[in-house]
N, C-alpha and C positions, 0 to 999 in steps of 0.2 A: 557758644552755641548760637546758631543763626536765629535771627528774630523773625524772618519772613521767608516766604517761598522763594523770592528773588535771591535772598542771601544763600539759601540752600543750593540753588542752581549755580550761583557764582562759585560757591565753595566746591561743588562737584566738578566744575570746569577747572578750577585751580588744582584740585586733587588729580585730575586727568593729566594736566601739564607736568605735575610732579611725579607722575606714574605711581600714585598712591591709590590704587584701585579700591581698597577697602574703604577709604574715605569717600570715594565716589558712591559706593553702595550706601553708606550711612546717610549721605545727603540726599540721594535719590529716594531712599525710603521715606524721608521726611516730606519730600515733594509729592510722592505718590500716595501718601497716607491721607491727604485731604480729599474732600468730596468733589473738588474741582476736576474737570477733565484736563488731561495733560495737553500742553501745547505741542506743536510740531517739534519745536526745539527741545522740549523736555522729553518727548518720546524718543527723539534721536539720541539725546544724552543718555537716557535709560538703556537704549540698545547698545551704545558704545560701552557703557558701564558693564553690562552683562558680558559682552563680547570680550572685553579686556580681562575681567575676572575669570571667566571660563577658560580663556586662552592661557592665562597664567597657571590655573589649576591643571590644565591638560599637560602643560610642560612639566610641572611638578610631578604629575602622575607618571609621565614617561621616565623621568630621572629616578624616582623611587622604584619603579618597576625594574629598571636596569640594575639597581643596587640589589633588589630582591633576588633577581636571577643569579647574580654573582654570589650572594650569600647561600642560596640554595645549592649552587654547584660546589661550594666549599663544605656543605653539610652543617651550616650554622643555624640549627632550628630555632634557637632562642631569638636570634636576630630576625629571622623570617617571621616569627610570631609578632615581634614588635613592629616590623614593617607592615604587616597586615593591619594592625591597629591604626597605624598612620594612614594607610590607604583609606580606611573607613572614615577617618577624620576629614581627609581631602574630599572624599565623595559627599559627605554630609554638608560641608561648606559649599560645594558646587551646587548641590541640590537646593539649598536655601536661596542661593542667588538666582537660580532658574525659577524658583517659586515667586520671587519678587517680580520678575519680568512677566510671568504668566498672570499673576493676580492683578497687575497694573495695566496690562495691555489688552486683556480680554474684555471686550465691550458687551453689555447686556444685549440680548436679542432685540431686533427691531420688530415692533408689533406689526402683524399683517393687516 
């Protein structure tokens, strides 16, 4: 487990190079959970993290949807029900990733 913010940023970059996007999410959650404002580098890394995770989920969604259509055309209702459950899981994971980005990048309003 990383000991510092810098360690978490380093590990997020390492996870990106290894294409282990869930590792990027874990480390960027640690970085963004502090009360400190994100640096430009950290904001960019957070953006890349979300883009990669959402892109992977989108690809997964397309593949599963294609399989679902094939199963529907075969009349395999049991498999279609299982696939629908899997779709919900994919959607839930993507939503939690988007929530990470939204909660960490929305700045409080500037007083007038």
